C-alpha positions in Angstrom: -114.5 3.6 -105.3 -113.7 7.2 -105.7 -114.8 7.3 -108.9 -118.2 5.4 -107.9 -118.8 8.1 -105.1 -118.3 10.7 -107.5 -120.6 9.5 -110.2 -123.3 9.5 -107.9 -123.2 13.0 -107.4 -125.0 15.9 -108.9 -122.5 17.8 -111.4 -123.7 20.9 -108.9 -122.3 19.1 -105.9 -119.1 17.7 -107.5 -118.5 21.2 -108.6 -119.2 22.7 -104.9 -117.4 20.1 -102.6 -114.9 18.8 -105.0 -113.9 21.2 -108.1 -114.1 24.6 -106.7 -112.4 24.2 -103.2 -109.2 22.2 -105.4 -109.6 25.0 -107.9 -109.0 27.3 -105.3 -105.6 25.2 -103.6 -104.1 25.4 -107.3 -104.8 28.9 -107.3 -103.1 29.8 -104.1 -100.2 27.5 -104.2 -99.7 29.4 -107.4 -100.0 32.8 -106.7 -98.1 32.2 -103.5 -95.2 30.1 -104.9 -95.0 31.1 -108.4 -96.1 35.1 -107.9 -94.5 35.1 -104.5 -97.9 36.7 -103.3 -98.6 37.0 -99.4 -101.5 34.7 -98.3 -103.9 37.6 -97.5 -102.8 39.1 -101.1 -103.8 35.4 -102.6 -106.9 35.4 -100.6 -108.3 39.1 -101.7 -107.7 38.0 -105.0 -109.6 34.4 -105.0 -111.8 35.7 -103.2 -111.6 33.8 -100.2 -110.4 34.3 -96.7 -106.5 34.7 -95.5 -107.4 31.3 -93.2 -109.1 29.3 -95.9 -105.9 30.0 -98.0 -103.7 29.0 -94.8 -105.6 25.5 -95.1 -105.0 25.1 -99.3 -101.5 25.6 -98.8 -101.3 23.0 -96.2 -103.1 21.0 -97.7 -105.9 20.6 -94.6 -108.7 22.1 -97.5 -109.2 21.6 -101.7 -107.6 18.6 -102.6 -105.7 19.6 -105.8 -104.4 16.3 -106.7 -108.2 15.3 -107.6 -107.0 17.7 -111.1 -105.2 16.3 -113.5 -105.1 17.6 -116.7 -102.6 19.6 -118.1 -105.2 21.9 -119.7 -107.4 22.6 -116.8 -103.8 23.5 -115.2 -102.8 25.6 -117.6 -106.0 28.1 -117.5 -105.8 27.8 -113.5 -101.6 29.9 -114.1 -103.0 31.8 -116.8 -106.1 32.9 -115.0 -103.8 33.2 -111.8 -101.3 35.6 -114.1 -103.9 37.6 -115.5 -105.2 38.0 -111.7 -101.6 38.8 -110.7 -101.4 41.5 -113.2 -105.2 43.0 -112.9 -105.7 41.7 -116.7 -109.3 40.3 -115.9 -111.9 42.3 -114.7 -114.2 40.6 -111.7 -116.9 39.5 -114.0 -114.4 37.8 -116.5 -112.7 36.2 -113.8 -115.9 34.8 -112.2 -117.1 33.5 -115.4 -113.3 32.0 -116.8 -113.2 30.3 -113.0 -117.0 28.8 -113.9 -115.8 27.5 -117.3 -112.7 25.9 -115.3 -114.7 24.1 -112.7 -117.7 23.5 -115.3 -114.8 21.8 -117.2 -113.1 20.1 -114.8 -116.3 18.3 -113.2 -116.9 17.2 -116.7 -113.2 15.7 -116.8 -113.9 14.2 -113.4 -117.1 13.0 -113.7 -116.1 11.7 -117.1 -118.1 14.0 -119.4 -115.8 15.3 -121.6 -112.0 15.9 -121.9 -110.6 19.6 -121.2 -110.1 21.7 -123.5 -107.9 24.7 -123.3 -110.6 27.9 -122.5 -108.0 30.5 -122.0 -108.3 33.5 -124.4 
């Protein structure tokens, strides 16, 4: 049933409503749990509010379970390392995040196998 709902959405809907919140939830947990950042610091890096990160952490926003592809998770983890170490400029961050979201949406909609986008 959920798969049918996904197939009836436009790619932009899937990205905005499902993928981007899921990616941000994974990023929040990665930065806070693995890199020991505060919610405020993680929020600033991700570009959302601290209350949004709190909701991601409590699983009230962004169902990270919808992104199951290991390569996409690895790309998100790699991006978090770059963000934490300040090794990525804002424009590069946006491009990598966009690539991750596009690949996740395509995989979720059954349009493409995931390929690593890490640099």
